[in-house]
C-alpha positions in Angstrom: -50.9 99.9 55.4 -53.3 98.0 53.3 -54.0 94.3 53.6 -52.4 93.6 50.2 -49.2 95.4 51.2 -49.1 93.6 54.6 -49.4 90.2 52.8 -46.7 91.1 50.4 -44.4 92.3 53.2 -45.0 89.0 55.2 -44.3 86.9 52.1 -41.0 88.7 51.7 -40.0 88.9 55.4 -41.0 85.6 56.9 -38.6 83.4 54.9 -35.8 85.8 55.9 -36.7 85.6 59.5 -36.7 81.8 59.4 -33.2 81.8 57.9 -32.0 84.5 60.3 -32.3 81.9 63.1 -30.3 79.5 61.0 -27.0 78.7 62.5 -27.6 80.2 65.9 -25.3 77.6 67.5 -21.9 76.3 66.5 -21.0 78.9 63.9 -23.0 77.1 61.3 -24.1 80.4 59.8 -20.7 80.6 58.1 -20.9 77.0 56.8 -19.6 76.6 53.3 -18.7 73.8 50.9 -15.3 75.5 50.6 -14.6 73.9 54.1 -14.7 70.5 52.5 -11.5 69.6 50.7 -12.4 67.6 47.6 -10.1 65.4 45.6 -8.8 67.0 42.3 -11.4 66.6 39.5 -14.4 66.5 41.8 -17.1 69.1 41.0 -20.2 70.2 42.9 -23.2 69.9 40.6 -26.0 70.6 43.0 -26.2 72.1 46.5 -29.0 73.1 48.9 -28.9 74.7 52.3 -31.4 73.6 54.9 -32.0 75.2 58.2 -34.0 74.3 61.3 -34.9 77.3 63.4 -36.3 75.2 66.2 -35.0 74.9 69.7 -31.7 73.3 68.4 -31.2 75.6 65.5 -28.7 74.5 62.8 -28.0 74.7 59.1 -26.6 72.0 56.9 -25.5 71.9 53.3 -26.5 68.9 51.1 -24.8 68.5 47.8 -24.2 66.1 44.9 -20.5 65.9 43.8 -19.3 64.2 40.7 -16.0 63.0 39.3 -16.3 62.0 35.7 -12.7 60.8 35.7 -13.3 58.2 38.5 -13.9 54.6 37.4 -16.9 54.2 39.8 -18.8 56.0 42.5 -17.4 53.6 45.0 -13.9 54.4 43.9 -14.7 58.1 44.0 -16.0 57.9 47.6 -13.0 55.8 48.7 -10.5 58.4 47.2 -12.4 61.2 49.0 -12.2 59.1 52.2 -8.4 58.6 51.8 -8.0 62.3 51.0 -9.8 63.5 54.1 -7.9 61.0 56.3 -4.6 62.2 54.9 -5.6 65.8 55.8 -6.2 64.8 59.4 -10.0 64.3 59.3 -11.2 61.6 61.6 -13.6 59.1 60.1 -16.5 57.1 61.6 -19.6 55.3 60.5 -22.4 57.4 59.1 -26.1 57.3 60.0 -26.8 54.1 58.1 -24.5 51.3 57.0 -23.9 52.8 53.6 -22.6 56.2 54.8 -19.3 57.3 56.1 -18.7 60.4 58.2 -15.7 62.5 58.9 -14.9 65.3 61.3 -12.4 68.1 60.3 -9.4 68.8 62.5 -10.7 70.8 65.4 -14.2 69.4 64.8 -15.4 72.6 63.1 -17.4 70.7 60.4 -18.7 67.2 59.9 -19.4 65.6 56.6 -21.5 62.5 55.9 -21.2 61.0 52.5 -22.2 58.0 50.4 -22.3 56.9 46.8 -25.1 58.3 44.7 -26.6 54.8 44.3 -26.5 54.1 48.0 -28.3 57.4 48.7 -30.9 56.7 46.0 -31.6 53.3 47.6 -31.9 55.0 51.0 -34.3 57.6 49.5 -36.4 54.8 47.8 -36.5 52.8 51.0 -37.3 55.9 53.1 -34.2 55.5 55.3 -33.1 59.0 54.5 -34.6 62.2 53.3 -33.1 64.7 50.8 -34.5 67.8 49.2 -35.9 67.4 45.7 -32.9 69.1 43.9 -30.6 66.6 45.5 -32.9 63.6 44.7 -33.2 64.8 41.0 -29.5 65.4 40.6 -28.6 62.0 42.1 -31.1 60.4 39.7 -29.5 62.2 36.7 -26.0 61.0 37.7 -27.2 57.4 37.9 -28.8 57.5 34.4 -25.8 59.2 32.9 -23.5 56.7 34.7 -21.4 59.5 36.2 -19.6 58.6 39.4 -21.2 60.6 42.1 -21.5 61.0 45.9 -24.1 62.7 48.1 -22.9 64.7 51.1 -24.3 66.4 54.1 -22.1 69.1 55.6 -22.8 70.3 59.1 -21.1 72.5 61.7 -19.4 70.4 64.3 -19.6 70.8 68.1 -17.8 73.8 69.5 
């Protein structure tokens, strides 16, 4: 096999190997946004999947969700919070003071969420990190004044 073919093979195979380790624990390999019950009218506009294949392998989905019919991002987040609570999800504080977290019944998945503005402030102040597509989408929702929230969905403990 020539050096050129070997390089091409490595370029194609290495990303797949990195993702193959994704979700090694906790069933996170089957993690999907369909596991998050959204209020009627909410739409997912951007999503990314990030995996860490280190010693504590996991995958998470980050997304920006909008509800153009909501009066504000705060109201949108509050309605989602009430919706999850009504479905038996247990809520708690998020990683910072602006986030809320919720665990599904049976603790199969955990979602952390905040308004788009709160996440943008966290990004600007470097309290949190988000992939570029999430950052750009949040920015766009702010400029268009579309009520939005940012979420992080992870597999829960098993």
